[in-house]
TORRODO-677346 format. One record per residue (C-alpha): x, y, z. Coordinates in steps of 0.2 Angstrom, whole numbers, padded with zeros to 4 digits, always signed. Layout:
REM residues N
XYZ ...
//
This chain:
REM residues 113
+0250+0765+0732 +0262+0780+0727 +0256+0792+0714 +0266+0795+0698 +0270+0812+0694 +0268+0813+0675 +0283+0802+0670 +0296+0814+0677 +0308+0806+0689 +0311+0817+0704 +0321+0805+0715 +0335+0801+0703 +0347+0812+0695 +0345+0808+0676 +0355+0818+0664 +0350+0818+0646 +0362+0810+0635 +0364+0808+0616 +0368+0789+0617 +0367+0775+0630 +0386+0775+0633 +0386+0793+0637 +0370+0791+0648 +0378+0777+0659 +0395+0786+0660 +0386+0802+0667 +0373+0793+0678 +0381+0778+0684 +0400+0777+0681 +0405+0795+0686 +0394+0796+0702 +0401+0778+0707 +0419+0783+0705 +0416+0800+0714 +0408+0789+0729 +0423+0778+0729 +0435+0793+0729 +0426+0802+0743 +0426+0786+0754 +0445+0783+0752 +0448+0802+0756 +0438+0800+0771 +0446+0784+0777 +0464+0789+0774 +0463+0808+0777 +0471+0806+0795 +0485+0794+0789 +0492+0806+0776 +0502+0817+0789 +0508+0801+0798 +0514+0794+0781 +0523+0810+0777 +0532+0808+0793 +0536+0790+0791 +0544+0793+0774 +0557+0804+0782 +0564+0788+0791 +0572+0783+0774 +0590+0787+0776 +0592+0796+0759 +0577+0808+0764 +0582+0810+0782 +0599+0816+0778 +0593+0828+0765 +0584+0838+0778 +0592+0853+0786 +0586+0848+0804 +0580+0832+0812 +0561+0831+0809 +0549+0831+0823 +0542+0814+0825 +0530+0817+0840 +0514+0814+0829 +0522+0798+0822 +0526+0793+0841 +0508+0795+0846 +0502+0785+0831 +0515+0770+0834 +0515+0771+0853 +0508+0754+0855 +0522+0747+0845 +0536+0757+0854 +0544+0753+0871 +0544+0771+0874 +0538+0785+0863 +0549+0798+0871 +0565+0788+0864 +0559+0789+0846 +0565+0807+0843 +0583+0803+0850 +0583+0787+0840 +0579+0797+0824 +0593+0809+0828 +0605+0795+0831 +0599+0787+0815 +0602+0803+0805 +0619+0806+0813 +0625+0788+0808 +0619+0790+0791 +0627+0807+0788 +0644+0798+0788 +0639+0787+0773 +0641+0794+0756 +0624+0800+0748 +0626+0787+0734 +0628+0773+0746 +0614+0778+0758 +0598+0766+0758 +0584+0773+0748 +0571+0761+0756 +0568+0754+0773 +0570+0736+0775 +0564+0725+0789 
//
């Protein structure tokens, strides 16, 4: 049988609080939300750079860049979905050139399937 250590909890992080609402906020809600946030950061950290590259395929953003973006990282991420990952850079270049001829007001602001 485990021994009790004089009523002091050494296994839990219990912060003293003036009322029950503050106690549960400090000892339950905030640690729980921190746990959720850290899990999401860990799960999606690798996708943030790919998502940044994907957003530049939107014609209005693609044409606002001074040069055609390097999409090699995006090609590696999507290589199972592409017939040839080497063609993606030239396709983006052609996509940018074709959209440069369109007035910036009329360029698409989203990608539609």
